[in-house]
N, C-alpha and C positions, 0 to 999 in steps of 0.2 A: 445460626441459632434463631435469628429473628424470622427467617423464612420458615423454619420448622415450626416455630410457635404459631405463625399465621396459618400454616397448612394443617395444624392439629386443632384448630378452632372452627366452630361452625360459622358459615357465612350468613348473609342476610336471608338466603332461601333455606337455611337449615342443613345444608350439605357440608360435609367435612372432606376436604380434598384427599387427605391421607387415607381415609377409609375407602374412598372411591377407587384409589389406585391400588392399594395393598389389601384391602378387605379387612384390615385390623390395625390396631395401634401397635407399635413396637413393644415387645414384652420387657418388663423390668422384673428381675428376680426378687422374690420376697424372702428367699432363704438367708441371705447374708446382709449385713449392713451395707448401705450404699457406699461406693468408693468415692474418694474425694473428687474425681473427675465428674461423676454423676451429680454430686452436690453442686459443683461449680456450674455445670450445664443447666441444672434446674434453676439456679439463681439467675443465670443469664436469660433463661426463658422468661422468668417472672419479670425481670427488668424490661425485656423486649415487649412483653404483653402490656405492661404499665405504660410504656411509651406509645404503643399503638393505640391504647384507649385514650390517652391524652390527645394524640394527633386526630383521632376520629372525632372526639368532642370538639376540638378547635375547628375542624372542617365543617361540622354540623352547625356550629354557631355562625361561622362565616357565611355558609349557604343561607341560613335563615336571615341574617342581616342584609344580605345583598339580593334577596328575593324581591322581585318587583311585582306588585299586584297591579292588574289592569284597572282602568277606570270603571266605575259602576255605570253600566248602560241600561239598567232596567227602567229608569225613568223614560228613556227614549222609546222603549218597546211598549210602555203603558200609555203613551200619548195617543189621543184620537187623531185621525187624519185631519188635515188643514189646521193643525196646531202651529203656533209660532215657535220657531227654534232658532238657536244661535249656531253658527258654523265656524269651525276653525279652518280658515281658508287663506292661503298664500301670505297674507300680511303678518302672520305670527300672532294674531289676536282673535278673539271671538267677534264675529261680524253678524249682523242681523238686526232685527228678526226677519226670518224668511218662513215660508209656508212649507210644512212637511206634507208631502203628497203620498208617499208609500214607504213601508218598511218591510224588507224581505231578508231574512237571515241577518247578516251583518251589514247589509247595504240599505242606506236611507236615501230616498229620492227627494230632493229639495228644489223648490221653485226659486231660482235666483233671477235677478233682472236680466241676466244673459240667457236664461232658459233653464230647462230641466237639467239638474246635475246630480250625480250619484256620489255619496260620501260613505265612508265607513262609519259605523255607529259610534265609534270612539271619537269622531270629529264633530259630533252633533250633540247638543244638549238643549233641554227645554228652556224657553224664554219665559221668565216670570216678570210680569210688568210690576214695577214698584208701585205699592199702594199709595204712597204719599205724593205722587206726581199726577196732577190733573190738568186738563186743558181748560182753564177757567180764565175768562176775561177779567180785568181789574174791576170793571163796573159790577159784574156779577158777584165778585168776591165781597164787595161792600154790601150788596143787597142780601146775600146769604148770611153775612155776619150778624145782621139785625134779627134774623129769624131764629126762633127757638129750635125748630126741627128743620134741618136742611132737607130739601126735596130733590130727588133726581129728575132732571128735565128730559133725559133720553134713556131709552132702554138699551140693554147691551146689544141686542140684535141690530139696532139702528146705528150703532157706533162702528161696527165692523161688518163688512160684507164678505161672505165666504168666497174664496177663490174657486174657480172650476177645477175639478179633479181630472187628472189625465191617467190613462191606463199605462202602466209600465210594462214593457215587453218582457 
């Protein structure tokens, strides 16, 4: 009965297996009242359909709960070349910062101390320098505390020299 109930219902693509095989549903006579066996079969089909709907809903919820979304890699694709990045590499933690030299499809070329290395984009993330850490000597800290307006002593270009870019084959 359960197999008949499934075969008489439309699938996800809108096709009904019984109609494909036989070209029509089995006929039920409208002339006389339904016999007890037909009523029992209809009740069994309704029960089977209700059970199928519950199982389908349970499976859909389980699929949704166990669906794994990948990491968001759009930040890596939006980075300019020679940007500082962190790399998930061997030790099981984020290491870096290293220089990002090229991005092509899902491959990011990063300059490590050991040389040019390719990583998947899911293993690379931008390095954001914390704003509250500065390389200030204690004497300078006392001198700037006395001033009303702190002044920058070096420009950003003087702090970091860009690394040479290499062409990736």
